TORKOL-4160 file (C-alpha; in steps of 0.2 Angstrom, whole numbers, padded with zeros to 4 digits, m for minus):
70
<pt num="1" X="0000" Y="0000" Z="0000"/>
<pt num="2" X="0007" Y="0017" Z="m0005"/>
<pt num="3" X="0004" Y="0033" Z="0005"/>
<pt num="4" X="m0002" Y="0048" Z="m0003"/>
<pt num="5" X="0001" Y="0059" Z="0012"/>
<pt num="6" X="0012" Y="0074" Z="0008"/>
<pt num="7" X="0030" Y="0073" Z="0015"/>
<pt num="8" X="0030" Y="0088" Z="0027"/>
<pt num="9" X="0049" Y="0087" Z="0028"/>
<pt num="10" X="0053" Y="0086" Z="0010"/>
<pt num="11" X="0061" Y="0103" Z="0007"/>
<pt num="12" X="0075" Y="0107" Z="0019"/>
<pt num="13" X="0082" Y="0125" Z="0020"/>
<pt num="14" X="0097" Y="0128" Z="0031"/>
<pt num="15" X="0107" Y="0144" Z="0035"/>
<pt num="16" X="0125" Y="0142" Z="0041"/>
<pt num="17" X="0138" Y="0154" Z="0046"/>
<pt num="18" X="0157" Y="0150" Z="0043"/>
<pt num="19" X="0152" Y="0132" Z="0041"/>
<pt num="20" X="0141" Y="0131" Z="0057"/>
<pt num="21" X="0122" Y="0129" Z="0057"/>
<pt num="22" X="0112" Y="0144" Z="0062"/>
<pt num="23" X="0094" Y="0139" Z="0058"/>
<pt num="24" X="0084" Y="0128" Z="0047"/>
<pt num="25" X="0066" Y="0124" Z="0041"/>
<pt num="26" X="0056" Y="0111" Z="0033"/>
<pt num="27" X="0042" Y="0113" Z="0020"/>
<pt num="28" X="0031" Y="0101" Z="0010"/>
<pt num="29" X="0028" Y="0112" Z="m0004"/>
<pt num="30" X="0042" Y="0117" Z="m0017"/>
<pt num="31" X="0035" Y="0134" Z="m0021"/>
<pt num="32" X="0034" Y="0139" Z="m0002"/>
<pt num="33" X="0051" Y="0132" Z="0001"/>
<pt num="34" X="0059" Y="0142" Z="m0014"/>
<pt num="35" X="0049" Y="0158" Z="m0007"/>
<pt num="36" X="0057" Y="0155" Z="0010"/>
<pt num="37" X="0074" Y="0153" Z="0002"/>
<pt num="38" X="0073" Y="0170" Z="m0006"/>
<pt num="39" X="0066" Y="0179" Z="0009"/>
<pt num="40" X="0079" Y="0171" Z="0020"/>
<pt num="41" X="0093" Y="0177" Z="0009"/>
<pt num="42" X="0086" Y="0195" Z="0012"/>
<pt num="43" X="0085" Y="0192" Z="0031"/>
<pt num="44" X="0100" Y="0182" Z="0034"/>
<pt num="45" X="0112" Y="0185" Z="0020"/>
<pt num="46" X="0121" Y="0198" Z="0029"/>
<pt num="47" X="0127" Y="0186" Z="0043"/>
<pt num="48" X="0146" Y="0185" Z="0041"/>
<pt num="49" X="0150" Y="0169" Z="0031"/>
<pt num="50" X="0132" Y="0166" Z="0028"/>
<pt num="51" X="0127" Y="0151" Z="0016"/>
<pt num="52" X="0110" Y="0146" Z="0012"/>
<pt num="53" X="0105" Y="0129" Z="0005"/>
<pt num="54" X="0089" Y="0122" Z="m0001"/>
<pt num="55" X="0088" Y="0103" Z="m0003"/>
<pt num="56" X="0074" Y="0092" Z="m0010"/>
<pt num="57" X="0077" Y="0077" Z="0003"/>
<pt num="58" X="0065" Y="0065" Z="m0007"/>
<pt num="59" X="0076" Y="0067" Z="m0022"/>
<pt num="60" X="0092" Y="0069" Z="m0013"/>
<pt num="61" X="0097" Y="0085" Z="m0023"/>
<pt num="62" X="0101" Y="0103" Z="m0020"/>
<pt num="63" X="0089" Y="0115" Z="m0027"/>
<pt num="64" X="0097" Y="0132" Z="m0023"/>
<pt num="65" X="0113" Y="0138" Z="m0014"/>
<pt num="66" X="0117" Y="0156" Z="m0009"/>
<pt num="67" X="0129" Y="0164" Z="m0012"/>
<pt num="68" X="0131" Y="0154" Z="m0029"/>
<pt num="69" X="0146" Y="0142" Z="m0030"/>
<pt num="70" X="0161" Y="0149" Z="m0039"/>
């Protein structure tokens, strides 16, 4: 039997500073998670050494990183 329930912890957004975790959040909806990513860049992007990463845990892939990898 397959579950059709949404995965409330599918999209994981983390904020780190100089390699140490500062905060994180989980969302079940891609559009909401991407919106949070953009707003968190505005809110937390000025933290020294800030790095934000959005990952789709169900597909084990990174969706967005700020600042962009060089």
